[in-house]
C-alpha positions, -999 to +999 in steps of 0.1 A: +412+522+148+377+536+147+348+512+138+341+529+104+378+525+095+378+488+105+347+481+085+361+499+055+394+481+057+378+446+059+353+454+031+373+477+008+369+454-023+331+451-019+327+488-013+347+495-045+326+471-065+294+487-052+308+522-061+315+510-096+281+492-100+261+522-089+281+548-107+264+567-135+234+545-140+208+555-166+182+529-154+171+517-120+181+483-107+175+460-078+203+447-055+209+431-021+233+441+007+241+412+030+255+419+064+266+397+093+254+416+123+226+442+126+247+462+150+269+475+122+243+483+095+242+520+104+280+524+100+280+504+068+252+525+054+272+557+061+302+542+042+280+533+012+264+568+010+299+583+010+310+560-018+281+572-040+274+609-032+259+615-066+226+600-054+202+609-027+201+580-003+168+572+014+168+547+043+134+530+045+126+509+076+096+488+066+092+471+100+058+488+107+044+476+074+031+441+063+043+440+027+031+414+002+040+433-030+073+453-026+067+469-060+032+481-051+045+493-017+072+514-033+048+529-058+023+538-031+046+549-003+073+569-021+064+605-033+055+611-069+087+631-075+107+599-069+085+575-087+081+598-117+117+609-119+131+609-155+167+603-142+181+579-117+187+602-087+178+580-057+190+549-039+162+534-018+176+513+011+150+488+024+157+477+060+138+450+080+120+435+050+123+401+068+095+412+091+071+407+062+081+371+058+054+363+083+018+373+087-010+368+113-038+347+098-070+356+116-089+325+104-062+301+118-054+325+147-017+318+140+014+335+129+024+319+096+047+324+066+034+351+043+031+352+005+057+379+000+085+357-014+061+341-039+051+376-050+087+388-053+092+359-077+061+369-097+069+407-099+107+405-104+106+421-138+087+451-125+113+455-097+141+456-122+126+475-151+097+496-138+114+517-111+134+549-119+157+544-089+181+519-074+166+496-047+190+479-022+174+454+001+194+448+033+194+413+046+212+394+073+231+363+062+204+339+074+176+358+058+195+360+025+196+322+024+158+321+029+153+346+000+177+326-022+160+293-014+123+305-015+125+332-042+149+316-067+134+333-097+140+367-082+174+357-069+186+345-103+179+380-117+199+398-091+233+409-105+244+430-076+248+411-044+271+429-020+282+408+010+299+426+038+319+412+068+321+424+104+358+429+114+371+403+138+381+431+162+345+442+164+329+408+170+323+412+207+285+415+211+260+407+184+226+423+185+210+449+207+225+455+241+204+439+268+211+436+304+192+426+335+209+424+369+211+388+380+207+396+416+177+419+415+161+422+449+128+405+450+101+399+475+111+366+492+084+342+502+084+340+541+080+302+538+113+300+519+131+319+547+115+296+573+126+266+553+162+279+550+164+283+588+149+249+593+174+232+570+203+250+586+191+237+620+189+202+605+225+205+592+238+214+627+220+183+641+237+158+618+254+133+641+292+135+635+297+101+653+280+081+625+301+063+599+318+089+577+298+079+546+266+083+565+276+119+576+285+128+540+251+114+527+230+132+554+248+165+550+248+163+511+210+157+511+203+187+534+228+210+516+211+200+482+177+211+495+192+241+512+209+253+480+175+252+462+159+274+487+188+298+489+185+303+451+148+312+456+159+338+481+185+352+456+213+342+480+234+328+452+268+328+469+255+307+499+238+283+475+271+278+456+290+272+488+267+244+498+268+228+464+306+229+462+307+212+496+286+184+481+307+180+449+338+161+461+316+138+483+293+129+454+323+122+431+341+102+459+310+081+465+309+071+428+274+085+424+256+074+392+260+096+361+226+112+364+233+122+400+265+138+388+248+156+360+221+170+383+248+184+406+269+198+377+237+215+364+230+230+397+266+242+403+268+256+368+236+275+373+249+288+407+281+300+391+260+317+364+239+334+390+271+346+407+282+360+374+311+336+369+302+325+333+335+307+324+332+283+354+294+279+347+302+268+312+328+243+325+302+226+346+276+225+318+303+210+295+309+183+321+274+171+315+280+166+278+309+142+286+288+117+305+267+089+290+232+102+298+196+102+285+191+131+260+172+153+284+204+161+303+221+172+271+191+193+263+194+210+297+231+216+292+226+232+258+198+254+271+220+265+300+249+272+278+226+293+255+214+313+285+250+322+294+259+334+260+225+352+257+232+370+290+265+383+275+246+395+244+264+370+222+231+361+205+246+342+176+263+316+198+233+314+221+210+307+191+233+277+181+230+261+215+192+267+218+188+251+183+209+221+194+186+217+224+155+219+201+170+193+177+173+169+206+140+178+222+120+173+190+129+137+192+108+133+223+071+139+232+077+163+260+057+193+251+069+214+280+106+210+271+099+216+234+078+247+241+104+261+266+132+256+241+112+273+213+104+302+237+141+306+246+151+307+210+123+331+201+132+354+230+168+354+219+158+364+183+136+390+199+164+407+217+185+405+185+156+422+168+152+394+142+115+398+142+105+371+117+125+344+134+113+356+169+076+355+160+078+322+142+094+306+172+070+322+196+042+307+176+059+272+178+062+276+215+026+287+217+014+257+198+031+234+223+017+253+253-018+253+239-017+215+232-005+210+268-031+235+282-004+254+301-022+287+307+008+304+325+031+298+295+003+307+270-002+340+287+035+348+288+040+339+252+011+361+241+026+390+261+060+386+244+044+384+209+025+416+217+058+433+228+076+422+196+048+437+175+048+469+196+086+473+192+081+470+154+055+498+155+027+474+146+002+487+171-029+468+160-013+434+163+004+444+195-030+452+210-046+421+196-020+398+213-021+418+245-058+412+246-054+375+240-029+373+269-053+391+292-081+366+283-062+335+292 
């Protein structure tokens, strides 16, 4: 069954309600379309336009604009023939309004929540009674909750809220496709290669006539160090082989739980780098079964999030990144907190949830600035710049690119 047919089948009742609500209107109105995954908005939009062919449907991506007053924006942006129409002939579909939930405050030099939701509350009567067309604002589920909570006066006025589901058969990847080969060839530091050869030589020189436990300990220590260097050289398979040699010996030696957790984390990461995600997740989950300090659980959740993110399952990745943040915020480790916020921001960035991405980049930036970590500050500015650039907001993209270059 084609995607359009699946979406129609799973949302037939809502589509019929929408068709009835929009049919033969003599006055404009304001409604909300709630969707689960951005990936399917285009197909859903096509179905809605087919359900109400009596109107001219106008999709309006407001990403490039910083909107405070939606009413004023529509009055100024749409042509006079639409704003002065004597009959309801148009449906204006507003996409990506969530980008205007934040603004860059030049005085504070920070990305902060905007006043748009307050303004929507204030101008709700104008949106419902002063426009000669139908306005449908498209929101993802999470953003709709934000609107409901922070613009309650507007929300109470909205009669038409159409909530659409993504068919289970289609729930494979959520968000924009993103892929980066895990084994890209990079320039390897000659010192790393020298260290690999040195450690291999040390491994060959371990005296097999020592007591068995001593042989295990010596080889395990060397193989641990060797695996770290092999990862730096992008020789992931060899790294995994050495770590798997260590595994039974560590478990047989009744190593402490933190020693096991460290090994499980390294093995899980090696499996991930070898593109064996299921086994990687198994080892990250092993960490969560041990009685450990919270920092180990934080690392496990961050690592699980990275696996799901790499598979473009951004929704699941976000849940694990948020779990890590919830734990990390109970500590004073600014590096860990900043990195967790950055990972979550980057995940939202790839999902093209701009408001959430930029707010979390700012939270990461606050941590890195307090810590004085110039490398991470520069990187975060660059990602903020790229996020604004992808929205078409050139001035802010250039501003943050300049900030990054000055660090």
